[in-house]
C-alpha positions as a Python dict, from the first residue, in 0.01 Angstrom:
ca = {
    (1, 'X'): (0, 0, 0),
    (2, 'X'): (16, -31, -377),
    (3, 'X'): (-112, 270, -569),
    (4, 'X'): (-145, 354, -936),
    (5, 'X'): (-79, 698, -1085),
    (6, 'X'): (-389, 835, -1250),
    (7, 'X'): (-193, 995, -1536),
    (8, 'X'): (86, 755, -1634),
    (9, 'X'): (-52, 429, -1484),
    (10, 'X'): (275, 361, -1301),
    (11, 'X'): (231, 137, -996),
    (12, 'X'): (418, 239, -681),
    (13, 'X'): (427, 135, -319),
    (14, 'X'): (370, 386, -39),
    (15, 'X'): (377, 334, 335),
    (16, 'X'): (44, 256, 500),
    (17, 'X'): (102, 520, 767),
    (18, 'X'): (131, 815, 526),
    (19, 'X'): (-157, 1063, 515),
    (20, 'X'): (-200, 1002, 141),
    (21, 'X'): (-248, 629, 200),
    (22, 'X'): (-506, 696, 470),
    (23, 'X'): (-698, 932, 239),
    (24, 'X'): (-699, 673, -39),
    (25, 'X'): (-822, 402, 198),
    (26, 'X'): (-1094, 608, 365),
    (27, 'X'): (-1213, 805, 61),
    (28, 'X'): (-1175, 606, -261),
    (29, 'X'): (-1269, 910, -471),
    (30, 'X'): (-925, 1056, -397),
    (31, 'X'): (-666, 978, -661),
    (32, 'X'): (-290, 927, -652),
    (33, 'X'): (-38, 1106, -872),
    (34, 'X'): (328, 998, -883),
    (35, 'X'): (606, 1245, -809),
    (36, 'X'): (723, 1257, -1172),
    (37, 'X'): (379, 1359, -1299),
    (38, 'X'): (332, 1606, -1013),
    (39, 'X'): (667, 1775, -1089),
    (40, 'X'): (594, 1787, -1464),
    (41, 'X'): (254, 1951, -1404),
    (42, 'X'): (404, 2195, -1152),
    (43, 'X'): (678, 2300, -1395),
    (44, 'X'): (433, 2345, -1684),
    (45, 'X'): (192, 2543, -1467),
    (46, 'X'): (473, 2767, -1343),
    (47, 'X'): (574, 2835, -1704),
    (48, 'X'): (214, 2929, -1792),
    (49, 'X'): (185, 3154, -1485),
    (50, 'X'): (505, 3335, -1585),
    (51, 'X'): (352, 3424, -1923),
    (52, 'X'): (96, 3642, -1746),
    (53, 'X'): (-197, 3484, -1933),
    (54, 'X'): (-296, 3226, -1671),
    (55, 'X'): (-575, 3303, -1424),
    (56, 'X'): (-777, 3087, -1188),
    (57, 'X'): (-1145, 3173, -1177),
    (58, 'X'): (-1326, 3094, -854),
    (59, 'X'): (-1677, 3202, -760),
    (60, 'X'): (-1693, 3456, -1039),
    (61, 'X'): (-1387, 3653, -928),
    (62, 'X'): (-1061, 3669, -1121),
    (63, 'X'): (-761, 3563, -913),
    (64, 'X'): (-404, 3494, -1012),
    (65, 'X'): (-244, 3162, -932),
    (66, 'X'): (47, 3196, -694),
    (67, 'X'): (310, 2920, -671),
}
């Protein structure tokens, strides 16, 4: 299956039997992100978490993000 990264517009091929491919086929609202973009976002988020100023707010309660 050919997929396109939502951030960098890189086109990649993934196996049809992977769970991600099945999600994209059955629910088109799901999006694909390439490994390079995923790693870059993970690294940047980890850096922000380590500063101590990053919090995730869910349902009105303050919770810290844990890697």
